[in-house]
C-alpha positions in Angstrom: 16.1 -26.2 3.6 17.1 -22.5 3.9 20.7 -23.3 3.0 19.7 -25.4 0.1 17.5 -22.7 -1.4 19.7 -19.8 -0.2 16.8 -17.9 1.4 16.3 -16.7 5.0 12.8 -18.1 5.3 12.1 -21.0 2.9 8.5 -21.3 4.2 7.7 -18.1 2.2 8.3 -20.0 -1.0 5.7 -22.6 -0.3 3.2 -21.3 2.3 1.0 -18.3 1.8 3.0 -15.3 0.7 0.9 -12.9 2.7 0.7 -12.2 6.4 -1.0 -9.7 8.6 -2.7 -7.7 10.0 -1.5 -9.0 13.4 -3.3 -9.3 16.7 -0.7 -7.3 18.6 -1.3 -3.6 18.0 2.4 -2.8 18.7 3.4 -5.0 15.7 0.9 -3.3 13.4 2.2 0.1 14.5 5.8 -0.9 13.9 5.2 -2.5 10.5 2.4 -0.5 8.9 2.4 3.2 8.2 -1.4 3.5 7.9 -4.1 2.1 10.2 -7.4 0.6 9.0 -9.9 3.4 8.4 -7.2 6.1 7.7 -7.8 8.4 4.8 -5.0 8.5 2.2 -4.1 10.1 -1.2 -3.0 7.8 -4.0 -0.1 8.6 -6.3 -1.4 9.7 -9.7 0.9 7.2 -11.4 -0.7 4.3 -9.5 -4.3 5.4 -9.9 -5.8 3.9 -13.0 -9.4 3.7 -11.9 -10.5 7.3 -11.6 -9.8 9.5 -14.7 -9.7 12.8 -12.8 -7.0 11.5 -10.4 -4.8 9.8 -13.0 -1.6 11.3 -14.3 -2.3 10.3 -17.9 -0.1 9.4 -20.7 1.4 12.9 -21.3 0.7 14.3 -17.8 3.5 15.8 -15.7 3.8 15.4 -12.0 5.4 18.8 -11.8 2.2 20.4 -13.3 -0.6 18.2 -11.8 1.1 17.1 -8.6 2.4 13.6 -7.7 -0.7 12.7 -5.6 -4.4 13.1 -6.3 -6.7 15.2 -4.2 -9.5 12.7 -3.5 -9.1 10.8 -0.1 -9.5 7.0 -0.1 -10.1 4.7 2.9 -7.6 2.0 3.9 -9.6 -1.2 4.4 -6.9 -3.8 4.4 -3.2 -4.2 5.0 -0.8 -7.1 4.9 2.8 -8.1 4.3 3.6 -9.8 1.0 6.8 -11.3 -0.4 8.5 -9.2 -3.0 9.5 -10.5 -6.5 12.6 -12.1 -5.2 10.6 -13.8 -2.4 13.4 -12.9 0.1 11.8 -9.9 1.7 8.4 -8.8 2.9 6.8 -5.5 1.9 3.7 -3.8 3.3 0.7 -3.4 0.9 -2.7 -1.8 1.4 -6.1 -2.2 -0.1 -8.5 0.7 -0.4 -12.3 0.6 -0.1 -12.9 2.5 -3.4 -10.6 0.2 -5.4 -11.8 -3.1 -4.0 -10.0 -5.8 -2.0 -7.9 -7.3 -4.8 -5.9 -4.2 -5.8 -3.0 -3.4 -3.5 -0.8 -0.3 -3.2 2.7 0.0 -1.8 3.4 2.4 1.0 5.3 4.7 -1.4 2.2 5.1 -3.5 0.1 6.4 -0.6 0.3 9.6 1.5 -1.8 10.6 4.5 -4.7 12.8 3.5 -4.9 16.2 5.1 -7.4 16.2 7.9 -10.7 18.0 7.2 -10.5 19.8 10.6 -7.4 21.8 9.3 -9.5 23.5 6.6 -11.1 26.7 7.7 
């Protein structure tokens, strides 16, 4: 089937296109950059929900910064097929945005820990 469709894993075309999180912690550490419960910052270009954190139509990342300042909590993570359905990419859901909106790893950055502020 893989030769006919010219894809590595033809099951991705038919079966659920999402996988994870996995039972083995070593797999999760190897695949995902963020753990459940981690605090992250969202890229301003990807944040459409909170006006104070958005980049805006005429905003510049060089002026406002590429990432917002409000920390959000990672509540879900999984692997999904990309548009070509030939590769898998990690996506995360955040508590404040709800379970149906997902962010790519490049749209998130670890939030600075509150213990470092003095």
